[in-house]
KOLVOMI-945610 format. One record per residue (C-alpha): residue in three letters; chain; x, y, z. Coordinates in steps of 0.1 Angstrom, whole numbers, plus 5000, padded with zeros to 4 digits. Layout:
(ala A (X Y Z)),
...
This chain:
(met A (5088 5093 5174)),
(thr A (5098 5059 5161)),
(ala A (5133 5060 5146)),
(leu A (5139 5055 5109)),
(val A (5168 5034 5097)),
(ser A (5194 5047 5073)),
(pro A (5185 5043 5036)),
(glu A (5219 5028 5032)),
(asp A (5207 4998 5053)),
(val A (5183 4985 5028)),
(pro A (5190 4958 5002)),
(glu A (5204 4970 4968)),
(trp A (5171 4962 4950)),
(met A (5152 4986 4972)),
(ser A (5178 5014 4974)),
(gly A (5166 5031 4942)),
(leu A (5130 5034 4956)),
(val A (5143 5049 4989)),
(lys A (5164 5074 4971)),
(ala A (5136 5083 4948)),
(thr A (5111 5090 4976)),
(ala A (5134 5115 4993)),
(glu A (5124 5145 4972)),
(ile A (5087 5137 4961)),
(asp A (5054 5154 4969)),
(his A (5018 5139 4968)),
(arg A (5018 5143 4930)),
(ala A (5040 5111 4927)),
(phe A (5008 5091 4937)),
(thr A (4977 5112 4932)),
(arg A (4964 5145 4917)),
(ile A (4944 5152 4949)),
(ser A (4960 5177 4972)),
(pro A (4959 5172 5009)),
(pro A (4937 5194 5030)),
(pro A (4950 5223 5052)),
(glu A (4973 5211 5081)),
(gly A (4952 5201 5111)),
(thr A (4921 5190 5091)),
(gly A (4911 5155 5081)),
(arg A (4914 5122 5100)),
(glu A (4951 5112 5105)),
(ala A (4960 5076 5094)),
(ala A (4989 5056 5082)),
(val A (4997 5026 5061)),
(leu A (5028 5003 5061)),
(met A (5043 4997 5027)),
(leu A (5064 4967 5037)),
(phe A (5090 4954 5013)),
(gly A (5108 4921 5018)),
(asp A (5129 4894 5002)),
(gly A (5103 4867 4995)),
(pro A (5105 4832 4982)),
(asn A (5098 4845 4947)),
(gly A (5120 4877 4948)),
(pro A (5112 4911 4963)),
(asp A (5076 4914 4974)),
(val A (5052 4937 4992)),
(leu A (5026 4929 5019)),
(leu A (4989 4934 5011)),
(leu A (4958 4924 5027)),
(arg A (4922 4920 5016)),
(arg A (4895 4936 5037)),
(ala A (4866 4916 5049)),
(asp A (4834 4918 5028)),
(thr A (4813 4924 5058)),
(leu A (4831 4957 5067)),
(gly A (4811 4990 5065)),
(ser A (4841 5008 5051)),
(his A (4859 4997 5018)),
(pro A (4846 4961 5021)),
(gly A (4865 4935 5001)),
(gln A (4891 4960 4989)),
(val A (4929 4952 4989)),
(ala A (4950 4975 5009)),
(phe A (4983 4980 5026)),
(pro A (4981 4972 5064)),
(gly A (4972 5004 5082)),
(gly A (4944 5026 5097)),
(ala A (4934 5055 5118)),
(ala A (4958 5069 5144)),
(asp A (4951 5064 5180)),
(pro A (4958 5092 5206)),
(thr A (4985 5069 5222)),
(asp A (5004 5063 5190)),
(asp A (5038 5079 5188)),
(gly A (5035 5093 5153)),
(pro A (5026 5077 5119)),
(val A (5053 5050 5120)),
(asp A (5039 5037 5153)),
(thr A (5004 5039 5139)),
(ala A (5014 5019 5108)),
(leu A (5033 4992 5128)),
(arg A (5005 4988 5153)),
(glu A (4978 4985 5128)),
(ala A (5000 4959 5107)),
(phe A (5003 4938 5138)),
(glu A (4966 4940 5146)),
(glu A (4956 4931 5111)),
(thr A (4982 4906 5099)),
(gly A (5003 4898 5130)),
(val A (5035 4912 5115)),
(leu A (5060 4916 5143)),
(arg A (5075 4951 5145)),
(glu A (5108 4938 5157)),
(gly A (5115 4924 5122)),
(val A (5105 4957 5104)),
(arg A (5128 4985 5096)),
(pro A (5110 5017 5088)),
(val A (5129 5037 5062)),
(ala A (5109 5068 5053)),
(thr A (5075 5085 5057)),
(leu A (5062 5097 5024)),
(pro A (5041 5129 5017)),
(lys A (5006 5128 5033)),
(leu A (4978 5118 5010)),
(tyr A (4942 5127 5011)),
(val A (4914 5101 5007)),
(pro A (4882 5122 5001)),
(val A (4858 5092 5003)),
(ser A (4867 5086 5040)),
(gly A (4882 5120 5049)),
(phe A (4915 5104 5060)),
(val A (4949 5121 5055)),
(val A (4973 5091 5052)),
(thr A (5009 5090 5058)),
(pro A (5026 5061 5039)),
(val A (5054 5045 5058)),
(leu A (5081 5028 5037)),
(ala A (5098 4999 5053)),
(his A (5121 4969 5048)),
(trp A (5110 4936 5063)),
(ala A (5144 4926 5075)),
(glu A (5132 4896 5096)),
(pro A (5099 4883 5081)),
(ser A (5074 4868 5106)),
(pro A (5044 4845 5098)),
(val A (5014 4866 5087)),
(ala A (4977 4858 5085)),
(pro A (4943 4875 5091)),
(val A (4942 4882 5128)),
(asp A (4905 4890 5129)),
(pro A (4886 4875 5100)),
(ala A (4858 4900 5107)),
(glu A (4882 4927 5096)),
(thr A (4908 4909 5073)),
(ala A (4899 4883 5047)),
(ala A (4933 4874 5035)),
(val A (4970 4884 5036)),
(ala A (4995 4879 5009)),
(arg A (5031 4887 5001)),
(val A (5029 4897 4964)),
(pro A (5060 4897 4942)),
(ile A (5071 4929 4928)),
(ala A (5077 4910 4894)),
(his A (5041 4900 4894)),
(leu A (5027 4935 4899)),
(ala A (5052 4949 4873)),
(asp A (5042 4923 4847)),
(pro A (5023 4941 4820)),
(ala A (4998 4911 4817)),
(asn A (4986 4919 4852)),
(arg A (4982 4956 4847)),
(phe A (4952 4977 4833)),
(arg A (4928 5005 4843)),
(val A (4894 5003 4858)),
(thr A (4864 5027 4854)),
(his A (4833 5030 4877)),
(ser A (4799 5047 4869)),
(ser A (4809 5073 4894)),
(gly A (4834 5086 4869)),
(phe A (4864 5069 4887)),
(val A (4892 5059 4864)),
(gly A (4925 5046 4878)),
(pro A (4952 5019 4877)),
(ala A (4946 4984 4887)),
(phe A (4966 4952 4893)),
(ser A (4955 4916 4890)),
(ala A (4970 4895 4918)),
(pro A (4962 4858 4929)),
(gly A (4927 4859 4942)),
(met A (4925 4897 4943)),
(leu A (4921 4929 4924)),
(val A (4941 4959 4935)),
(trp A (4925 4992 4927)),
(gly A (4917 5026 4942)),
(phe A (4940 5044 4967)),
(thr A (4962 5012 4970)),
(ala A (4967 5008 4933)),
(gly A (4976 5044 4930)),
(leu A (5004 5040 4956)),
(leu A (5017 5008 4939)),
(asn A (5016 5026 4905)),
(gly A (5039 5053 4919)),
(leu A (5061 5029 4938)),
(leu A (5068 5007 4907)),
(ala A (5078 5039 4888)),
(leu A (5100 5053 4916)),
(gly A (5116 5020 4922)),
(gly A (5126 5016 4886)),
(trp A (5105 4983 4883)),
(glu A (5078 4996 4860)),
(arg A (5075 4980 4825)),
(pro A (5056 4993 4796)),
(trp A (5019 4983 4799)),
(asp A (4988 4989 4779)),
(thr A (4971 5019 4795)),
(thr A (4944 5019 4769)),
(asp A (4931 4986 4784)),
(val A (4903 5000 4805)),
(arg A (4878 4976 4822)),
(asp A (4846 4980 4841)),
(leu A (4853 4978 4878)),
(glu A (4824 4956 4887)),
(leu A (4832 4931 4859)),
(ala A (4869 4931 4869)),
(leu A (4860 4922 4905)),
(arg A (4838 4894 4895)),
(ala A (4866 4879 4874)),
(thr A (4890 4877 4904)),
């Protein structure tokens, strides 16, 4: 298994988040319980936090519009586990490199979070929390898979002006974030919503501001 660094080796601004994730379960991010052990498709995502030019930030990508699964959606780097992967941390680092070019040598994995179930895809996702100790240039590696890559400041995501909820005709209602050129919603927004709260970065925002998902996507 890929080794994790000590929580004491992260910057002060990130230490609260690391400590808060030590004793949580899936309910910190979703009300959907994971399926029984051994069922579902194993996957991992890399929640990579770094010291950016505009303060602490997190790495996100926007999936290509031509993909058959979750086209155009904003996500953390990550994907399905390969048989040759050495656990979820290895999966997350491999996928991040393949999608964004981020070099694993500069990434310090800190913790693996509780597994989360994504019913629409059948994936059982392990979020991997990491510190970007030595940032490397990032960009879409394969435009057929990744349309854009961005380091989004935590302050931007926490700004109440960039937060609202979205609703869909399917009955889905969930948190959303407005970021430059992208709308973050669904599974990724649920993770970010929990991370902001756990990290002590959340600011009061208008949870009664509920917008139609399709209209919100067109406005980005």
